[in-house]
C-alpha positions as CSV (number, residue, x, y, z in Angstrom):
1,M,14.7,-22.2,12.8
2,R,12.9,-25.5,12.9
3,G,10.9,-26.5,9.8
4,F,13.0,-24.6,7.2
5,S,14.9,-26.4,4.5
6,A,17.8,-24.9,2.6
7,R,15.8,-24.9,-0.6
8,R,12.9,-23.1,1.1
9,R,15.3,-20.4,2.5
10,E,16.9,-20.0,-1.0
11,A,13.4,-19.6,-2.6
12,L,12.4,-17.0,-0.1
13,S,15.6,-15.1,-0.6
14,V,15.2,-15.0,-4.4
15,K,11.6,-13.9,-4.0
16,R,12.6,-11.0,-1.8
17,K,15.2,-9.8,-4.3
18,T,13.0,-10.0,-7.4
19,E,9.6,-8.7,-6.0
20,S,8.9,-5.3,-7.5
21,L,6.2,-3.4,-9.4
22,A,7.5,-4.8,-12.7
23,S,7.1,-8.4,-11.4
24,V,3.6,-7.7,-10.3
25,V,2.7,-6.2,-13.7
26,K,4.3,-9.2,-15.5
27,E,2.3,-11.6,-13.3
28,T,-0.9,-9.7,-13.9
29,V,-0.4,-9.6,-17.6
30,S,0.2,-13.3,-17.6
31,E,-3.0,-14.0,-15.7
32,H,-5.1,-11.8,-18.2
33,R,-3.7,-12.8,-21.5
34,T,-7.0,-12.5,-23.3
35,L,-7.5,-8.9,-22.0
36,T,-3.9,-8.0,-23.1
37,A,-4.4,-9.5,-26.6
38,G,-7.7,-7.7,-27.0
39,L,-6.2,-4.4,-25.9
40,I,-3.4,-4.8,-28.5
41,A,-5.9,-5.7,-31.2
42,L,-8.1,-2.7,-30.4
43,I,-5.0,-0.4,-30.5
44,A,-4.0,-1.8,-33.9
45,G,-7.5,-1.5,-35.2
46,A,-7.8,2.1,-34.0
47,V,-4.5,3.1,-35.5
48,T,-5.2,1.4,-38.9
49,L,-8.8,2.8,-39.2
50,G,-7.6,6.2,-38.2
51,L,-5.3,6.3,-41.3
52,L,-8.0,5.4,-43.9
53,P,-10.6,8.3,-43.8
54,P,-8.2,10.9,-45.2
55,L,-7.3,8.6,-48.1
56,V,-10.9,8.2,-49.0
57,L,-11.3,12.0,-48.7
58,E,-8.4,12.5,-51.0
59,R,-10.1,10.4,-53.7
60,I,-13.3,12.3,-53.3
61,V,-11.6,15.7,-53.6
62,D,-9.5,14.6,-56.6
63,R,-12.6,13.5,-58.5
64,L,-14.3,16.8,-57.7
65,T,-11.4,18.9,-58.9
66,A,-11.2,16.8,-62.0
67,G,-14.8,17.7,-62.8
68,K,-16.1,14.3,-62.0
69,Q,-19.1,13.4,-59.8
70,A,-18.3,12.2,-56.3
71,E,-19.1,8.5,-55.7
72,G,-21.9,7.9,-53.2
73,R,-20.1,4.7,-52.1
74,A,-16.9,6.7,-51.3
75,A,-18.9,9.1,-49.1
76,L,-20.6,6.2,-47.3
77,L,-17.2,4.5,-46.9
78,Y,-15.7,7.7,-45.5
79,F,-18.4,8.1,-42.8
80,G,-18.3,4.4,-42.1
81,L,-14.6,4.4,-41.5
82,L,-14.9,7.4,-39.2
83,A,-17.6,5.6,-37.2
84,A,-15.5,2.4,-37.0
85,S,-12.4,4.3,-36.0
86,G,-14.5,6.0,-33.2
87,L,-15.8,2.7,-32.0
88,F,-12.3,1.1,-31.9
89,E,-11.0,4.1,-30.0
90,A,-13.8,3.9,-27.5
91,G,-13.2,0.2,-27.1
92,Q,-9.5,0.9,-26.7
93,N,-10.1,3.4,-23.9
94,V,-12.4,0.9,-22.1
95,A,-9.8,-1.8,-22.4
96,I,-7.1,0.5,-21.1
97,T,-9.2,1.4,-18.1
98,V,-10.0,-2.3,-17.3
99,F,-6.3,-3.2,-17.8
100,G,-5.2,-0.4,-15.4
101,Q,-7.8,-1.7,-12.8
102,K,-6.4,-5.2,-13.1
103,I,-2.9,-3.9,-12.6
104,T,-3.8,-1.9,-9.5
105,H,-5.8,-4.7,-8.0
106,G,-2.8,-7.1,-8.4
107,L,-0.5,-4.4,-7.0
108,R,-2.7,-3.8,-3.9
109,S,-3.0,-7.6,-3.3
110,A,0.8,-7.9,-3.5
111,M,1.3,-5.0,-1.1
112,C,-1.2,-6.5,1.4
113,G,0.7,-9.8,1.2
114,K,3.9,-7.9,1.7
115,L,2.4,-6.1,4.7
116,R,1.7,-9.4,6.4
117,R,5.3,-10.6,5.9
118,L,7.0,-7.5,7.2
119,P,8.7,-7.6,10.6
120,A,7.4,-5.6,13.5
121,A,10.5,-3.4,13.3
122,Y,9.2,-2.0,10.0
123,F,6.1,-0.5,11.6
124,T,8.0,1.0,14.5
125,G,10.5,2.6,12.1
126,H,7.9,4.1,9.6
127,E,5.2,6.6,10.2
128,S,1.7,5.2,9.8
129,G,0.7,8.1,7.5
130,S,3.7,7.3,5.2
131,V,2.6,3.6,4.9
132,T,-1.0,4.6,4.3
133,S,0.1,7.0,1.6
134,R,1.8,4.2,-0.3
135,F,-1.3,2.1,-0.4
136,V,-3.6,5.0,-1.4
137,N,-1.9,7.8,-3.2
138,D,1.0,5.9,-4.7
139,V,-1.1,3.1,-6.0
140,D,-3.6,5.6,-7.5
141,T,-0.7,7.1,-9.4
142,V,0.1,3.6,-10.8
143,D,-3.4,3.4,-12.0
144,T,-2.9,6.7,-13.8
145,L,0.4,5.4,-15.1
146,F,-1.3,2.6,-17.0
147,T,-4.6,4.1,-17.9
148,E,-3.3,7.6,-18.9
149,G,0.4,6.9,-19.2
150,I,2.3,3.9,-20.6
151,V,-0.5,2.2,-22.5
152,G,-1.9,5.4,-23.8
153,M,1.5,6.6,-24.9
154,F,2.1,3.3,-26.7
155,A,-1.2,3.7,-28.6
156,D,-0.4,7.3,-29.5
157,G,3.2,6.4,-30.5
158,C,1.8,3.8,-32.9
159,R,-0.6,6.3,-34.3
160,V,2.2,8.9,-34.8
161,I,4.5,6.3,-36.6
162,G,1.6,5.3,-38.9
163,L,0.8,8.9,-39.7
164,L,4.4,9.8,-40.4
165,T,4.7,6.8,-42.7
166,V,1.7,7.9,-44.8
167,I,2.9,11.5,-44.8
168,F,6.3,10.5,-46.2
169,V,4.5,8.6,-49.0
170,K,2.3,11.6,-49.8
171,S,4.9,14.3,-49.4
172,A,8.6,13.6,-48.6
173,G,9.1,17.3,-47.9
174,L,6.5,17.5,-45.3
175,G,7.8,14.3,-43.7
176,L,11.3,15.8,-43.5
177,L,9.8,19.0,-42.0
178,L,8.0,17.0,-39.3
179,L,11.1,15.0,-38.6
180,A,13.1,18.2,-38.2
181,S,10.6,19.5,-35.6
182,L,10.6,16.3,-33.6
183,P,14.1,16.8,-31.9
184,L,12.9,20.3,-30.7
185,L,9.8,18.8,-29.2
186,F,11.8,15.9,-27.6
187,W,14.3,18.3,-26.0
188,M,11.5,20.5,-24.7
189,T,9.7,17.4,-23.4
190,R,12.8,16.2,-21.5
191,A,13.2,19.6,-19.9
192,F,9.6,19.5,-18.7
193,Q,9.9,15.9,-17.5
194,Q,12.8,16.7,-15.1
195,K,11.0,19.7,-13.7
196,M,7.7,17.8,-13.2
197,L,9.5,14.8,-11.6
198,R,11.2,17.0,-9.0
199,A,7.9,18.7,-8.3
200,Q,6.0,15.4,-8.0
201,L,8.6,14.0,-5.6
202,Q,8.3,17.1,-3.4
203,N,4.5,16.8,-3.4
204,R,4.5,13.2,-2.4
205,E,6.8,13.8,0.5
206,A,4.6,16.7,1.7
207,V,1.4,14.6,1.3
208,A,2.9,11.8,3.4
209,R,4.0,14.2,6.2
210,A,0.5,15.8,6.2
211,A,-1.2,12.4,6.2
212,N,0.8,11.3,9.2
213,H,0.3,14.6,11.0
214,V,-3.5,14.3,11.4
215,P,-3.6,10.9,13.2
216,E,-0.5,12.0,15.3
217,T,-2.4,15.1,16.4
218,I,-5.6,13.2,17.2
219,R,-3.7,10.6,19.1
220,N,-2.0,13.2,21.3
221,I,-4.9,15.7,21.5
222,R,-5.1,15.7,25.3
223,M,-1.4,16.5,25.7
224,I,-1.6,19.2,23.0
225,R,-4.5,20.9,24.7
226,S,-3.0,20.6,28.1
227,F,0.2,22.3,27.0
228,Y,-1.6,24.8,24.7
229,R,0.3,23.6,21.6
230,Q,-2.7,23.8,19.2
231,S,-1.2,26.7,17.2
232,Y,2.1,24.9,16.8
233,M,0.4,21.8,15.4
234,E,-1.7,24.0,13.1
235,E,1.4,25.7,11.8
236,R,3.2,22.4,11.1
237,Y,0.2,21.1,9.2
238,D,-0.1,24.3,7.3
239,G,3.6,24.1,6.4
240,Y,3.2,20.6,5.0
241,I,0.1,21.7,2.9
242,Q,2.0,24.7,1.6
243,E,4.9,22.5,0.6
244,G,2.6,20.3,-1.4
245,Y,0.8,23.3,-2.9
246,R,4.0,24.9,-4.1
247,A,5.2,21.6,-5.7
248,T,1.8,21.1,-7.4
249,E,2.0,24.7,-8.7
250,K,5.4,23.9,-10.4
251,S,3.9,20.9,-12.1
252,N,0.8,22.7,-13.2
253,F,2.9,25.6,-14.6
254,C,4.9,23.1,-16.7
255,D,1.7,21.5,-18.0
256,S,0.1,24.9,-18.9
257,V,3.2,26.0,-20.9
258,Y,3.8,22.7,-22.7
259,S,0.5,22.3,-24.5
260,P,0.3,25.8,-26.1
261,I,3.9,25.3,-27.5
262,V,2.8,22.1,-29.2
263,I,-0.3,23.7,-30.7
264,F,1.8,26.7,-31.9
265,V,4.3,24.5,-33.6
266,S,1.6,22.4,-35.3
267,S,0.0,25.6,-36.7
268,C,3.3,26.8,-38.1
269,I,3.9,23.5,-39.8
270,V,0.4,23.4,-41.4
271,A,0.9,27.0,-42.6
272,A,4.3,26.1,-44.1
273,V,2.9,23.1,-45.9
274,M,0.1,25.1,-47.4
275,V,2.5,27.8,-48.7
276,F,4.9,25.2,-50.2
277,A,2.0,23.2,-51.7
278,A,0.5,26.3,-53.3
279,A,3.9,27.1,-54.8
280,G,3.9,23.6,-56.2
281,G,7.6,23.0,-56.0
282,G,9.8,20.0,-55.5
283,L,9.3,17.7,-52.6
284,F,6.0,19.5,-51.6
285,R,4.3,18.9,-55.0
286,M,0.9,17.2,-54.5
287,S,-2.6,17.1,-55.8
288,V,-5.4,19.1,-54.2
289,G,-6.9,15.9,-52.7
290,A,-3.4,14.9,-51.4
291,A,-3.1,18.4,-49.8
292,V,-6.4,18.0,-48.0
293,A,-5.4,14.5,-46.8
294,V,-2.0,15.7,-45.7
295,T,-3.5,18.6,-43.8
296,A,-5.8,16.1,-42.0
297,Y,-2.8,13.9,-41.2
298,V,-0.7,16.8,-39.8
299,A,-3.6,17.7,-37.5
300,K,-3.7,14.0,-36.5
301,V,0.0,14.0,-35.8
302,F,0.1,16.8,-33.3
303,G,-3.0,15.6,-31.5
304,P,-1.2,12.4,-30.4
305,L,2.0,14.3,-29.8
306,E,0.2,16.6,-27.4
307,S,-1.4,13.6,-25.7
308,I,2.1,12.0,-25.4
309,G,3.2,15.2,-23.6
310,M,0.4,14.8,-21.2
311,E,1.1,11.1,-20.8
312,I,4.8,11.8,-20.1
313,Q,3.6,14.1,-17.3
314,N,1.5,11.3,-15.9
315,I,4.4,8.9,-16.2
316,Q,6.7,11.4,-14.4
317,S,4.0,11.9,-11.8
318,A,3.7,8.2,-11.2
319,A,7.5,7.7,-11.2
320,A,7.7,9.0,-7.6
321,G,4.9,6.6,-6.6
322,V,6.5,3.7,-8.4
323,R,9.8,4.3,-6.7
324,R,8.1,4.4,-3.2
325,I,6.2,1.2,-4.0
326,D,9.3,-0.6,-5.2
327,E,11.0,0.5,-2.0
328,F,8.1,-1.0,0.0
329,L,8.0,-4.3,-2.0
330,R,11.8,-4.7,-1.5
331,E,11.7,-4.2,2.3
332,E,13.4,-7.0,4.2
333,E,10.8,-9.6,5.2
334,R,10.7,-11.7,8.4
335,E,11.4,-15.4,8.0
336,E,8.3,-17.4,7.0
337,P,6.8,-19.2,10.0
338,D,6.7,-23.0,9.8
339,P,3.2,-24.1,8.7
340,A,3.7,-27.4,10.4
341,L,3.7,-25.8,13.8
342,T,0.0,-25.8,14.6
343,A,-1.2,-25.1,18.2
344,E,-2.7,-28.5,18.4
345,K,0.6,-30.2,17.4
346,L,2.7,-28.1,19.7
347,L,0.4,-28.7,22.7
348,A,0.2,-32.4,21.9
349,D,4.0,-32.7,21.7
350,S,4.8,-30.5,24.7
351,P,2.9,-28.7,27.4
352,A,2.5,-24.9,27.6
353,R,6.1,-24.3,28.6
354,V,7.9,-21.0,27.9
355,E,11.7,-20.8,27.9
356,F,14.2,-18.0,27.5
357,Q,17.7,-19.4,26.9
358,Q,20.5,-16.8,27.2
359,V,18.5,-14.3,25.2
360,E,20.1,-11.1,23.8
361,F,18.3,-8.5,21.9
362,G,18.5,-4.8,21.0
363,Y,16.5,-2.5,18.7
364,G,19.8,-0.9,17.6
365,T,23.2,-2.4,17.3
366,D,24.7,0.0,19.9
367,H,21.9,-0.3,22.5
368,P,21.2,-3.9,23.6
369,V,18.0,-4.1,25.7
370,L,18.3,-7.7,26.9
371,R,21.5,-9.5,27.9
372,D,21.7,-13.2,28.9
373,L,18.0,-13.4,29.9
374,T,17.4,-17.0,31.0
375,F,14.3,-18.3,32.7
376,T,11.6,-21.0,32.3
377,A,7.8,-20.8,33.0
378,Q,6.5,-24.2,33.6
379,P,2.9,-25.2,32.7
380,G,0.4,-23.7,35.1
381,E,3.1,-21.5,36.8
382,T,2.9,-17.8,37.3
383,V,6.0,-15.8,36.6
384,I,6.4,-12.0,37.2
385,L,9.0,-10.1,35.2
386,T,10.2,-7.2,37.3
387,G,12.6,-4.4,36.6
388,R,13.0,-0.7,36.1
389,T,11.4,1.2,33.1
390,G,13.3,0.4,30.0
391,A,14.8,-2.8,31.4
392,G,13.2,-4.9,28.6
393,K,10.2,-6.4,30.2
394,S,7.8,-5.5,27.3
395,T,10.5,-6.5,24.9
396,A,10.5,-10.0,26.4
397,F,6.8,-10.2,25.6
398,R,7.4,-9.1,22.0
399,L,10.0,-11.8,21.6
400,L,7.7,-14.4,23.1
401,L,4.9,-13.4,20.6
402,G,7.4,-13.7,17.7
403,L,7.2,-10.0,16.8
404,Y,11.0,-9.9,16.9
405,A,13.6,-12.6,16.8
406,P,16.4,-12.5,19.4
407,S,19.9,-11.6,18.2
408,G,21.3,-14.3,20.5
409,G,19.9,-17.3,22.4
410,R,16.5,-18.8,21.9
411,V,12.9,-18.1,22.9
412,T,10.8,-21.2,22.8
413,V,7.1,-22.0,23.3
414,C,6.2,-25.7,23.8
415,G,9.7,-26.4,22.5
416,A,9.4,-24.5,19.3
417,D,11.0,-21.2,18.3
418,A,8.5,-18.4,19.1
419,A,9.3,-16.6,15.8
420,A,8.5,-19.8,13.8
421,I,4.9,-20.1,15.0
422,P,2.4,-19.0,12.3
423,D,0.4,-15.9,13.1
424,G,-2.9,-17.9,12.7
425,E,-1.9,-20.2,15.5
426,K,-0.8,-17.6,18.1
427,R,-4.2,-16.8,19.5
428,K,-4.7,-20.5,20.3
429,L,-1.5,-20.3,22.4
430,F,-1.4,-16.8,23.8
431,G,-3.9,-14.5,25.5
432,V,-2.5,-10.9,25.8
433,V,-3.9,-8.3,28.3
434,P,-2.2,-5.0,27.5
435,Q,-2.2,-1.8,29.6
436,D,-4.3,0.1,27.1
437,F,-7.4,-1.6,25.5
438,R,-7.9,-0.7,21.9
439,L,-11.4,-0.8,20.4
440,V,-12.0,-2.2,16.9
441,P,-14.9,-1.1,14.7
442,G,-17.8,-3.4,15.5
443,T,-20.1,-4.5,18.3
444,V,-19.3,-5.2,21.9
445,G,-19.2,-8.9,21.1
446,D,-16.7,-8.2,18.3
447,Q,-14.3,-6.6,20.8
448,I,-14.0,-10.0,22.4
449,S,-14.0,-12.2,19.3
450,L,-12.0,-9.9,17.1
451,F,-14.1,-11.4,14.2
452,D,-12.4,-14.8,14.7
453,P,-14.8,-17.4,13.3
454,A,-13.4,-19.9,15.8
455,V,-14.8,-17.8,18.6
456,G,-18.6,-18.1,18.6
457,P,-21.4,-16.6,20.7
458,E,-21.0,-19.2,23.4
459,Q,-17.2,-18.6,23.8
460,I,-17.9,-14.8,23.8
461,R,-20.4,-15.1,26.6
462,R,-18.2,-17.5,28.6
463,A,-15.3,-15.1,28.4
464,A,-17.4,-12.2,29.5
465,E,-18.7,-14.2,32.5
466,L,-15.2,-15.1,33.5
467,A,-14.1,-11.5,33.3
468,G,-17.2,-10.4,35.3
469,L,-18.7,-8.3,32.5
470,H,-21.7,-10.4,31.3
471,E,-24.3,-8.6,33.4
472,S,-22.9,-5.2,32.4
473,I,-23.0,-6.1,28.7
474,L,-26.6,-7.4,29.0
475,A,-27.6,-4.0,30.4
476,L,-26.5,-2.3,27.2
477,P,-29.3,-1.3,24.7
478,R,-28.6,-4.3,22.4
479,G,-26.5,-6.4,24.7
480,Y,-23.5,-8.0,22.9
481,D,-24.8,-6.5,19.6
482,T,-24.4,-2.9,20.8
483,P,-22.1,-0.9,18.7
484,A,-18.9,-0.5,20.7
485,A,-17.9,3.0,21.9
486,R,-15.3,3.9,24.6
487,E,-17.9,5.9,26.6
488,L,-19.9,2.8,27.2
489,F,-17.3,1.5,29.6
490,S,-15.3,2.7,32.6
491,Q,-11.5,2.3,32.7
492,G,-11.9,-0.8,34.8
493,Q,-14.5,-2.3,32.5
494,L,-12.2,-1.8,29.6
495,Q,-9.5,-3.8,31.4
496,L,-12.1,-6.5,32.1
497,L,-13.0,-6.5,28.4
498,A,-9.3,-6.9,27.6
499,I,-9.3,-10.0,29.8
500,A,-12.3,-11.4,28.1
501,R,-10.7,-10.9,24.7
502,A,-7.5,-12.6,25.9
503,V,-9.3,-15.8,27.2
504,A,-12.0,-16.0,24.5
505,A,-10.0,-18.6,22.5
506,D,-9.0,-20.5,25.7
507,P,-5.2,-20.1,25.2
508,P,-2.9,-22.0,27.6
509,I,-0.6,-19.0,28.1
510,L,-1.6,-15.6,29.5
511,L,0.5,-12.5,29.2
512,L,-0.3,-9.5,31.5
513,D,1.3,-6.1,30.9
514,E,1.0,-4.0,34.1
515,I,-2.7,-3.8,33.7
516,T,-3.6,-2.4,37.1
517,A,-1.1,0.5,37.0
518,N,-3.7,3.2,36.4
519,L,-6.7,1.8,38.4
520,D,-8.1,2.9,41.8
521,S,-8.0,0.3,44.6
522,G,-11.6,-0.7,44.3
523,T,-11.4,-1.3,40.5
524,E,-8.0,-3.0,40.9
525,R,-9.5,-5.6,43.3
526,R,-12.2,-6.4,40.7
527,V,-9.7,-6.7,37.9
528,L,-7.4,-8.9,40.1
529,R,-10.3,-11.1,40.9
530,A,-11.0,-11.6,37.2
531,L,-7.4,-12.2,36.5
532,E,-7.3,-14.9,39.3
533,L,-10.2,-16.7,37.5
534,A,-8.6,-16.3,34.1
535,S,-5.2,-17.5,35.3
536,R,-6.4,-20.9,36.6
537,D,-4.7,-23.8,34.8
538,R,-2.7,-21.4,32.6
539,T,0.9,-20.5,32.3
540,V,1.0,-16.8,33.3
541,L,3.7,-14.2,32.6
542,S,3.1,-10.8,34.1
543,I,5.0,-7.5,34.0
544,S,5.4,-5.4,37.1
545,H,7.7,-2.5,37.9
546,R,7.8,-3.4,41.6
547,A,7.1,-6.9,43.1
548,C,9.1,-7.7,46.3
549,V,7.0,-10.3,48.1
550,P,5.5,-12.8,45.6
551,A,2.4,-14.7,46.5
552,P,2.6,-18.4,47.1
553,G,3.4,-20.2,43.8
554,V,4.5,-17.0,42.1
555,R,8.1,-16.6,40.9
556,L,9.9,-13.3,40.3
557,I,12.3,-12.8,37.4
558,A,14.5,-9.7,37.5
559,V,15.0,-8.2,34.0
560,G,17.8,-5.8,33.3
561,S,19.0,-5.5,37.0
562,R,19.3,-7.3,40.3
563,Q,16.1,-7.8,42.3
564,S,17.6,-5.9,45.3
565,D,17.9,-2.8,43.1
566,F,14.2,-2.2,42.9
567,C,12.6,-4.0,45.9
């Protein structure tokens, strides 16, 4: 493909191999070093300050049991440390939330960039609901992964390590008792992790199917009603919802069982410590103040441990979303267009000439659609592609627009490979009039401009006049500023609106896809008149199922069969 160097191809290849959620996180952390450093400082401060109040309380209790008066400064220090610890924990939570937002913002930006670089084959091979679910549900779980998962678990882990260290210093026996209970908690946590991960995967798959089912039903609502298949579609949707419900119930059951077990174990350990401390023997020997401090530390240990259990659930819940996002980010990309191929340069170097040179293409390796398709459309010429349904006429248009690359041969526009032309330049070269006009959210004028800043009010009006719609649009309540709705236009007017959209940017090449197939004779004459005006001084390629006697200056190209087969 013209414009590619070997180094550029190698760089793109490396980028496609390494792009993942981890690389996005690494890049985001690098861009926000100050936030990351502040978060680490807040975690360290919260952990350290959380260890100090029980030590002050130990001193106060020991003085009281020794018959001495408690120091006022010690009491003030105790409450001051509690307040400072609370402030640091609040700051830590705020910083974690902001950090998670930065991660998800960077991730959604990377996914949007990836979406732009994907080939058209990705969108034909993946359901729209599944793609939407990755951008919404899966990215939301990544936000939870950082705000209530990894970072929170890191903070709680630091807190547990600090508490265990102090407990060992105060009571080696209690430290050993806690360490003995940790393997049990770890084994239990691993068992719950596996169950929750399986449930979360099942839930995500069910959510994706349900999300795709709704737009699929709306898109085919006429057919569904005509064939009385409403109950069937309802049953399918209900089945997807039930699958997700059952998976969520499994996850909720694991969560509801895990927390009480942790609380029960912590209560047993505190009770054992009090019994051994009262007996005053061996490794459990400690002062009254130390016993009070140790009891406080034990309560603090199991609080973070319980939180870690919840954070593990969040991490497991997000693991399914992370896997799906990584799969999306590692999807094979189309080759980058050549930025040097601007419409102005192409038209200056070569006229609006379209050429297919021994083109071969198939959507699957075993089913080729086009074989040895060769023709040329000269500047200002009209060429009609004819052939039976499935012969590859629409496929030829997709190759010309660069949506797919041919498996053999070349498709060129103004002498350049069609797939190498940047997306931003294509509207300056091509005007496409499809069979079915698709409205976009916005005004009637927006339907023509498609929010292109290069298409101003004058170009919009001129395109509408050429299509024969200007007067009809002015008759609307707010003219071109009227909010667009399908009921405002007849089928013929929608086709005229499609013509106006196609010529608004004044492209030199016009592509027409069987646009009069579903029109009555009167409307067809009106549309054909608009097409005649729009086609002047343009290279025109049109699709027709049957075209035996071409008009003067019009050339027929048989696609997929001999012309005599369908005339």
